[in-house]
DRENKERO-490012 format. One record per residue (C-alpha): residue in one letter; x, y, z. Coordinates in steps of 0.5 Angstrom, whole numbers, padded with zeros to 4 digits, always signed. Example, Ala and Ser with C-alpha at 12.3 -4.5 7.8 and 13.67 -1.06 7.14 Angstrom:
DRENKERO-490012
A+0025-0009+0016;S+0027-0002+0014;
***
This chain:
DRENKERO-490012
M-0169+0162-0016;P-0164+0162-0010;G-0166+0155-0008;L-0166+0152-0015;G-0159+0155-0015;Q-0157+0152-0009;S-0159+0145-0010;K-0155+0145-0017;K-0149+0147-0013;H-0150+0141-0008;L-0152+0136-0014;R-0145+0138-0017;A-0141+0137-0011;S-0144+0131-0010;L-0142+0128-0017;L-0135+0131-0016;F-0135+0127-0009;F-0138+0121-0013;L-0133+0121-0018;F-0127+0122-0013;A-0129+0116-0009;V-0129+0112-0015;I-0123+0114-0018;F-0120+0113-0011;S-0123+0106-0010;T-0120+0104-0017;V-0113+0107-0016;S-0113+0104-0009;T-0115+0097-0011;S-0110+0097-0017;F-0105+0099-0012;V-0106+0093-0007;R-0106+0089-0013;A-0100+0091-0015;Q-0097+0090-0008;E-0100+0083-0008;T-0096+0082-0015;V-0090+0085-0013;Q-0089+0082-0006;P-0088+0075-0009;S-0082+0077-0013;E-0079+0081-0007;K-0079+0074-0003;T-0076+0071-0009;A-0070+0076-0009;K-0069+0074-0002;K-0069+0067-0003;R-0062+0064-0001;L-0057+0063-0006;K-0054+0055-0007;I-0047+0054-0005;G-0042+0050-0008;L-0036+0047-0005;V-0030+0045-0009;L-0024+0041-0006;S-0018+0041-0010;G-0013+0035-0010;G-0006+0035-0007;G-0005+0028-0004;A-0004+0029+0004;R-0005+0037+0004;G-0012+0035+0002;F-0013+0034+0010;A-0013+0041+0010;H-0020+0041+0007;I-0023+0038+0014;G-0020+0044+0018;V-0024+0048+0013;L-0031+0044+0014;K-0030+0045+0021;V-0030+0053+0020;L-0036+0053+0016;E-0040+0048+0021;E-0038+0053+0027;N-0041+0059+0023;K-0047+0056+0020;I-0045+0056+0013;P-0049+0051+0009;V-0046+0047+0003;D-0051+0045-0002;Y-0047+0042-0007;V-0040+0039-0007;A-0035+0037-0012;G-0028+0035-0012;A-0022+0032-0015;S-0017+0026-0012;M-0016+0027-0005;G-0021+0033-0005;G-0026+0028-0008;L-0025+0023-0002;V-0026+0029+0003;G-0032+0031-0001;A-0035+0024-0001;L-0034+0023+0006;Y-0038+0030+0008;A-0043+0029+0002;T-0045+0022+0006;G-0046+0025+0012;R-0039+0025+0016;T-0038+0031+0021;P-0031+0034+0020;D-0029+0031+0027;E-0031+0024+0025;M-0027+0025+0018;E-0021+0027+0023;R-0022+0021+0027;I-0022+0017+0020;I-0015+0020+0018;E-0012+0019+0025;T-0014+0011+0025;L-0012+0009+0018;D-0005+0006+0017;W-0002+0010+0012;D+0004+0006+0011;T+0001+0000+0010;L-0004+0004+0005;L+0001+0007+0001;R+0007+0002+0001;G+0003-0002-0005;R+0006-0009-0004;T+0002-0014+0000;T+0004-0015+0007;F+0009-0020+0009;E+0005-0024+0014;A-0001-0024+0009;L+0003-0028+0003;S+0002-0035+0002;Y+0008-0039+0004;R+0011-0040-0002;R+0011-0032-0004;K+0014-0031+0003;E+0020-0035+0000;D+0020-0031-0006;R+0020-0024-0002;R+0026-0027+0003;N+0029-0029-0003;L+0029-0022-0007;P+0026-0017-0002;G+0027-0011-0007;A+0026-0015-0013;I+0023-0012-0020;T+0017-0016-0022;L+0015-0018-0029;G+0009-0022-0031;G+0005-0024-0036;K+0003-0030-0040;G+0008-0035-0043;A+0014-0031-0045;K+0011-0024-0046;L+0012-0021-0040;N+0011-0014-0038;L+0013-0009-0032;P+0007-0007-0027;G+0003-0001-0029;S+0004+0002-0022;L+0008+0003-0016;N+0002+0001-0012;P-0004-0003-0015;G-0008+0000-0010;H-0011-0006-0006;E-0010-0003+0001;I-0013+0004+0000;G-0018+0001-0004;L-0021-0004+0002;A-0021+0002+0006;L-0025+0006+0001;D-0030+0000+0000;R-0031+0000+0008;L-0032+0007+0008;M-0037+0007+0003;F-0040+0000+0004;S-0047+0003+0006;Y-0048+0006+0000;G-0048+0000-0005;D-0046+0000-0012;K-0052+0003-0015;T-0052+0010-0012;D-0055+0017-0015;F-0050+0022-0012;D-0055+0027-0012;A-0059+0023-0007;L-0054+0023-0002;P-0054+0028+0004;I-0051+0033+0000;P-0051+0032-0008;F-0044+0030-0010;R-0039+0030-0016;V-0032+0027-0017;V-0028+0028-0023;A-0023+0023-0026;T-0019+0023-0033;D-0020+0019-0039;L-0013+0016-0040;V-0015+0014-0047;N-0019+0020-0050;A-0015+0025-0046;E-0022+0028-0043;T-0025+0030-0036;V-0030+0025-0034;V-0035+0027-0029;L-0038+0021-0024;K-0045+0022-0021;N-0047+0015-0020;G-0046+0008-0019;S-0041+0006-0014;L-0038+0011-0009;A-0032+0007-0008;Q-0030+0005-0015;S-0031+0013-0017;L-0026+0015-0011;R-0021+0009-0013;A-0021+0013-0020;T-0020+0020-0018;M-0015+0018-0013;A-0011+0014-0018;I-0004+0018-0019;P-0001+0015-0025;G+0005+0011-0024;V+0003+0011-0016;F-0003+0008-0016;A-0006+0003-0022;P-0012+0006-0026;V-0019+0004-0026;E-0023+0001-0031;L-0030+0004-0030;N-0036+0004-0035;G-0031+0002-0041;K-0026+0007-0039;I-0019+0007-0036;L-0019+0013-0031;A-0014+0016-0027;D-0013+0022-0022;G-0018+0027-0024;G-0013+0033-0022;I-0009+0031-0028;L-0014+0036-0033;N-0019+0039-0028;N-0016+0039-0021;I-0021+0045-0019;P-0028+0043-0022;T-0031+0049-0021;D-0035+0048-0027;V-0038+0042-0025;A-0041+0045-0019;K-0044+0051-0023;Q-0047+0045-0027;M-0050+0042-0021;G-0054+0049-0020;A-0049+0053-0015;D-0050+0060-0015;I-0044+0062-0010;I-0037+0058-0011;I-0033+0057-0005;V-0026+0054-0007;V-0021+0050-0002;N-0014+0050-0006;I-0009+0046-0003;E-0005+0045-0009;T+0003+0046-0009;Q+0004+0053-0011;L+0010+0055-0016;G+0017+0056-0013;D+0021+0062-0015;R+0028+0061-0018;T+0031+0057-0012;A+0026+0052-0013;L+0030+0050-0020;Q+0037+0048-0017;D+0036+0041-0018;L+0033+0035-0022;V+0027+0034-0017;G+0026+0041-0017;I+0026+0042-0024;L+0021+0036-0025;G+0016+0039-0020;Q+0016+0046-0023;T+0015+0043-0030;F+0009+0039-0027;Y+0006+0045-0024;V+0007+0050-0030;A+0004+0045-0035;T-0003+0044-0030;I-0003+0051-0027;E-0007+0055-0033;N-0013+0050-0032;S-0013+0052-0025;R-0013+0059-0026;R-0019+0058-0031;S-0022+0055-0025;L-0021+0060-0020;R-0023+0065-0024;Q-0030+0062-0023;A-0030+0062-0016;D-0033+0067-0011;F-0029+0065-0005;I-0022+0062-0005;I-0019+0059+0001;A-0012+0057+0000;P-0009+0055+0007;D-0001+0056+0008;L+0001+0049+0007;E+0008+0051+0005;N+0012+0046+0009;Y+0008+0040+0008;T+0008+0036+0001;T+0003+0031-0002;F+0006+0025+0001;D+0006+0028+0009;F+0000+0023+0010;T+0003+0022+0017;K+0002+0029+0019;G-0006+0030+0018;E-0007+0033+0025;K-0002+0039+0023;I-0005+0040+0016;V-0012+0040+0019;E-0010+0045+0024;L-0007+0049+0018;G-0014+0048+0014;Y-0018+0051+0020;A-0013+0057+0020;G-0014+0058+0013;A-0021+0059+0013;Q-0021+0063+0020;A-0017+0068+0016;K-0023+0069+0011;I-0029+0068+0016;S-0031+0076+0016;L-0032+0075+0008;L-0036+0068+0009;K-0040+0070+0015;S-0045+0073+0009;L-0047+0066+0007;A-0049+0064+0014;L-0056+0062+0017;D-0059+0064+0023;D-0060+0058+0028;A-0067+0056+0026;D-0065+0055+0019;W-0058+0052+0020;Q-0062+0047+0024;R-0067+0045+0019;H-0061+0045+0014;L-0058+0040+0018;A-0064+0036+0019;A-0065+0035+0012;R-0058+0033+0011;R-0059+0027+0017;A-0065+0025+0014;K-0062+0023+0007;A-0056+0020+0011;R-0055+0012+0011;P-0053+0009+0017;S-0048+0003+0018;V-0051-0003+0016;E-0050-0010+0017;I-0052-0015+0012;T-0053-0022+0011;P-0051-0024+0004;E-0055-0029+0000;F-0050-0031-0005;L-0043-0029-0008;A-0042-0025-0014;I-0035-0024-0018;E-0034-0018-0022;G-0029-0015-0026;T-0026-0021-0030;T-0028-0027-0035;D-0022-0031-0033;A-0025-0038-0031;G-0019-0039-0027;A-0019-0033-0023;K-0026-0034-0021;S-0025-0041-0019;K-0019-0038-0014;I-0024-0033-0011;E-0030-0038-0010;R-0025-0043-0007;E-0023-0038-0002;I-0029-0034-0001;G-0035-0038-0003;G-0039-0041+0003;R-0036-0037+0008;Y-0040-0031+0008;E-0047-0033+0005;N-0053-0033+0010;K-0049-0030+0016;T-0048-0023+0018;L-0042-0020+0014;D-0035-0020+0018;K-0032-0014+0014;A-0025-0015+0017;A-0025-0022+0016;L-0027-0021+0009;E-0021-0016+0008;K-0016-0021+0010;D-0019-0026+0006;L-0018-0022+0000;T-0011-0019+0002;R-0009-0027+0002;L-0011-0028-0005;T-0007-0022-0007;G-0001-0026-0003;T-0002-0032-0008;E+0001-0027-0013;R-0005-0029-0018;F-0009-0022-0016;D-0006-0015-0015;N-0012-0011-0013;L-0019-0014-0010;G-0025-0010-0007;Y-0032-0011-0005;G-0039-0009-0004;T-0046-0011-0004;T-0051-0012-0010;S-0058-0015-0011;R-0062-0020-0015;G-0069-0019-0015;D-0070-0018-0007;K-0064-0022-0005;T-0058-0018-0003;G-0051-0021-0005;L-0044-0020-0003;L-0040-0017-0009;V-0032-0018-0010;R-0029-0014-0015;V-0023-0015-0019;Y-0019-0009-0021;D-0014-0012-0024;P-0013-0011-0032;V-0016-0016-0036;E-0009-0018-0038;R-0007-0019-0031;T-0012-0024-0029;G-0010-0029-0033;R-0002-0028-0032;T+0001-0035-0031;T+0009-0033-0031;V+0012-0028-0026;L+0020-0026-0027;Q+0023-0023-0021;V+0030-0020-0022;G+0035-0016-0017;V+0042-0016-0014;D+0045-0017-0007;V+0052-0014-0005;N+0056-0016+0001;N+0062-0012+0002;S+0067-0013+0008;E+0074-0012+0005;T+0076-0008-0001;D+0078-0015-0004;D+0072-0019-0001;V+0066-0016-0005;N+0060-0021-0006;F+0056-0019-0012;N+0050-0023-0015;A+0045-0021-0020;R+0039-0026-0019;A+0033-0028-0022;R+0027-0032-0020;L+0022-0035-0026;T+0016-0038-0024;F+0011-0041-0028;F+0004-0043-0025;D-0001-0048-0026;V+0004-0052-0031;G+0002-0059-0029;G-0005-0057-0026;E-0008-0052-0022;G-0004-0050-0016;S+0002-0053-0019;E+0009-0049-0020;W+0015-0049-0024;R+0020-0045-0020;S+0027-0043-0022;D+0033-0039-0019;F+0039-0036-0023;S+0045-0033-0020;I+0051-0030-0023;G+0057-0027-0020;S+0060-0029-0014;R+0056-0035-0013;T+0053-0038-0020;L+0047-0042-0019;L+0042-0045-0023;A+0036-0049-0019;T+0029-0051-0021;E+0023-0054-0017;F+0017-0057-0019;F+0012-0056-0014;R+0006-0061-0014;P+0000-0061-0009;F-0004-0067-0008;G-0011-0065-0010;R-0013-0059-0006;G-0010-0061+0000;K-0004-0059+0004;F+0000-0065+0002;F+0005-0064-0004;A+0011-0067-0008;A+0017-0063-0010;P+0022-0066-0015;N+0028-0061-0015;A+0035-0060-0018;F+0041-0055-0018;Y+0048-0053-0020;E+0052-0048-0015;D+0059-0046-0015;R+0061-0041-0009;K+0067-0038-0007;V+0069-0040+0000;N+0075-0037+0004;F+0080-0040+0009;Y+0083-0036+0015;E+0089-0037+0019;N+0090-0033+0025;G+0086-0027+0022;D+0089-0028+0015;R+0086-0030+0009;L+0090-0035+0006;A+0086-0038+0000;E+0080-0038-0004;F+0077-0044-0006;S+0071-0046-0011;F+0066-0051-0008;Q+0061-0054-0013;T+0055-0058-0012;A+0051-0061-0018;Q+0045-0065-0014;A+0038-0067-0015;G+0032-0070-0011;I+0025-0070-0009;D+0021-0067-0003;F+0015-0069+0000;G+0012-0064+0005;Y+0006-0061+0008;A+0004-0054+0008;T+0001-0053+0015;S+0000-0046+0014;S+0002-0039+0011;S+0007-0039+0016;S+0010-0046+0016;E+0012-0052+0012;L+0015-0059+0014;R+0019-0063+0009;F+0022-0070+0008;G+0027-0071+0002;Y+0032-0075-0001;S+0038-0072-0005;I+0044-0075-0009;G+0049-0071-0013;H+0057-0069-0014;Q+0061-0064-0010;K+0068-0062-0012;A+0073-0057-0008;A+0078-0053-0012;R+0083-0048-0010;R+0082-0041-0014;I+0087-0037-0011;G+0092-0037-0005;S+0096-0043-0001;P+0094-0050-0003;L+0091-0052+0004;F+0089-0059+0001;S+0089-0062-0005;E+0082-0062-0009;L+0077-0066-0006;S+0071-0069-0010;G+0066-0075-0010;R+0059-0077-0009;V+0054-0074-0004;S+0047-0077-0002;F+0043-0076+0004;A+0036-0076+0007;S+0033-0069+0010;L+0028-0067+0015;R+0026-0060+0015;W+0021-0055+0019;N+0021-0048+0017;Y+0016-0043+0021;D+0016-0035+0020;T+0011-0030+0023;R+0015-0024+0022;D+0011-0018+0019;N+0016-0016+0014;S+0022-0019+0010;Q+0026-0013+0010;I+0026-0010+0017;P+0021-0014+0022;K+0018-0010+0028;R+0015-0017+0031;G+0015-0024+0029;V+0019-0030+0030;E+0023-0034+0024;T+0026-0041+0025;R+0029-0046+0021;N+0031-0053+0023;S+0034-0059+0019;L+0036-0066+0021;N+0040-0069+0015;Y+0043-0076+0015;Y+0049-0077+0010;F+0050-0084+0007;D+0056-0081+0003;A+0060-0074+0003;P+0067-0073+0000;G+0072-0074+0005;A+0067-0077+0010;D+0069-0084+0013;G+0062-0086+0013;S+0055-0084+0014;F+0053-0079+0019;A+0048-0075+0022;Q+0048-0067+0022;A+0043-0062+0025;E+0042-0055+0025;S+0037-0050+0028;R+0037-0042+0027;I+0032-0037+0030;N+0031-0029+0029;A+0026-0026+0034;F+0023-0019+0034;R+0019-0014+0038;P+0017-0007+0038;L+0019-0003+0044;G+0014+0003+0043;E+0013+0007+0036;K+0020+0008+0034;I+0025+0002+0037;I+0025-0005+0035;A+0029-0010+0039;F+0031-0017+0036;G+0035-0023+0038;F+0038-0028+0034;G+0042-0035+0035;G+0043-0041+0032;G+0047-0048+0033;G+0049-0054+0029;T+0052-0061+0031;T+0055-0067+0027;F+0054-0071+0034;S+0061-0072+0036;K+0063-0074+0029;R+0068-0070+0025;A+0065-0066+0019;P+0068-0067+0012;L+0070-0061+0009;F+0063-0059+0005;Q+0059-0060+0011;Q+0063-0056+0016;F+0059-0050+0019;A+0062-0043+0018;V+0062-0037+0023;G+0064-0030+0022;G+0061-0024+0018;L+0055-0020+0019;F+0050-0023+0024;S+0055-0028+0025;V+0060-0025+0030;G+0061-0019+0025;G+0068-0017+0027;Y+0071-0023+0024;G+0072-0025+0016;T+0066-0029+0013;G+0066-0036+0015;E+0073-0035+0018;F+0071-0041+0023;R+0070-0047+0021;G+0068-0054+0024;G+0063-0060+0026;N+0059-0056+0031;Y+0057-0048+0032;L+0054-0044+0037;N+0053-0036+0036;G+0047-0031+0038;G+0046-0024+0040;F+0041-0018+0041;G+0040-0011+0039;A+0036-0006+0037;L+0034-0001+0032;R+0031+0006+0032;E+0027+0009+0027;T+0030+0016+0025;F+0027+0018+0019;S+0021+0016+0014;A+0021+0017+0007;P+0015+0017+0003;P+0012+0010+0002;Y+0012+0011-0006;I+0019+0011-0006;G+0022+0008+0000;G+0021+0006+0007;K+0025+0008+0014;L+0032+0010+0016;Y+0034+0006+0022;L+0040+0007+0027;G+0042+0001+0031;G+0047-0004+0034;W+0048-0011+0037;Y+0052-0015+0041;E+0054-0022+0038;A+0058-0028+0040;G+0060-0035+0038;S+0064-0039+0034;A+0065-0046+0030;F+0069-0052+0033;E+0070-0059+0033;N+0069-0060+0041;F+0064-0057+0045;N+0069-0057+0051;T+0074-0054+0048;A+0071-0049+0044;K+0073-0041+0044;Y+0068-0036+0043;R+0069-0030+0040;Q+0065-0023+0041;S+0063-0017+0037;V+0059-0011+0037;T+0056-0008+0031;G+0053-0002+0029;G+0050+0002+0023;A+0045+0005+0019;L+0040+0001+0015;L+0035+0004+0010;E+0029+0000+0007;T+0029+0002-0001;R+0025-0001-0007;I+0031-0005-0009;G+0032-0008-0002;P+0035-0006+0005;I+0041-0002+0005;F+0046-0003+0011;V+0052+0001+0012;G+0056+0000+0019;G+0062-0003+0022;S+0064-0009+0027;F+0069-0009+0032;A+0072-0015+0036;E+0077-0017+0041;G+0084-0016+0039;G+0083-0009+0035;R+0079-0013+0030;R+0074-0009+0025;K+0070-0010+0019;I+0067-0004+0015;Y+0060-0007+0012;F+0056-0005+0006;S+0050-0009+0004;L+0044-0009-0001;G+0039-0014-0001;R+0037-0019+0004;F+0039-0017+0011;F+0036-0021+0018;
***
């Protein structure tokens, strides 16, 4: 039956075809489903890895971070997390809050680094009495405390000025910020000085956190934050790669601007050995951190130090060059243009623009001392509430408060109470500092114009605050050496006004030289014991007017040399009117401003006087900058006894430095005098602000003399030149003067100068 057989064959073929179709459909479906299952994991594998940027500390060398950021942005390399220490923390915070590298570069170029790092309140911001202190001992070592318990300061720089700069830069982010909510999530590290451990700061006040991470021990004061005493984060973790890992970074880029270990030639002196010792002590932590990095950028900064803050532009360029050298590797992390624009847009959406606030109340934080709060409220309270905050004016007011010597370090920010926004003033001084009632200043001054005419004095000024009520001061001066001095004054303001009373007393024994034809003939001791009372008006922080009466006893006795006159002694009594005015910007070497001192005295009694007489004197010093490096100055003075012959103790004396310098100190004496001069100083070198100041070379011309009759006066002339160096212990001058007839003097002085 061929038909049946043929049918069976077709049936078998149909069954095989059906089975094949079923199997093919099942396999195809499984394959498609498998493909759909695998595809998402492949997409996940292609998802962009998160990049963490770690910026190390290193002082001014940290400006190189800005150059690196320029390269990253130019090549569309995203940064998802930032972690930093010390200066790396500052640059990292600026970047994390939305600043561009160009904006950061403009910021460092406009900051006055000399002022920020010098530490002391600027002279022009001091109260009038604190200006007197600064003039009295320009380079004093200051101790403070309560009663007789005095302590040295905790740092060279309290951090007030640089802290204000940080407050201003981070003002928009307030005092309660989640650092993960910034345009770029951010972390900064500090060192707990009590528990010797790294503290990672991730919320709160950005400004406070930056103050903490930048508090180099000994240079800047530590910061108390969240109950911990914090200092420079670079001490224990200068390259916080571990922190970036903890934030979630898959890839770590480290910018290492640490000073590198030197070779044997670096160990030739004490400074080199101490520096190398510090690097050796910290390098193992840095090596451990660097092992966690995927990319390391280490700009060549060999010729720049931690303190080269005025060389920011060049350091930024070196950071740029260092990053460009690694760009072939870094480009593997770059985004395409569309993704880069989305990345930038996401960052910008989280940035907070500069804000103007209208505070509705004032809050004070950081002290429980009632007196400290009262002083802040008197100066700040009512001035800024319910009006647009003027940050520049506020910073001046806070600096003036530090100029009263009652605070070292103040800052500001914003706070809130319910739906109200307030101005927050922070006291960063330690608890022990805010209650300070006693200040002791000690120092020396030296003036040497001849090998046998050296004036050396060890000096001190002791001030007790609020002794007889708020605002009062009991101030005493001591001097031992060429001049013996014990002086005291009780300053008592009337209420909270500018009028005051100031009873005073002093004893002085000073040496006075007498000359004839250029030869020093004798040295006498002039002794004065005197008491009196002044009434005055503090017209401003730059000016004071006083009227007073004094009575005492004076005595002149020969120490060595010819007996030019017999011993002279007797009562002295006089009424005085004095007006002083000082707008200089520096007590050591001013660049601008005017100082004038004026007095009118009426003597009722004086040893050797025939009767009563009047005497007036006026002196002025003026300064003006000529460009960035040159200071022009002029000085002069005059005094008169109004056609009467001045007795010995009241004679004016001319001669010595800034008083016709080619002649001996006080060589010309008389009842009248005139002298004046002009000159210039040129800055040639600038030492790091932490340890010193500027070196100037300069010279000046002067002329003048003392005499009994203006019509017969013989004026002398002199030219002086030398080198003048600002230091922490006062200005040091080394130079010489030349006058007519071959007269000359070699000078060395330490202490007060102009």
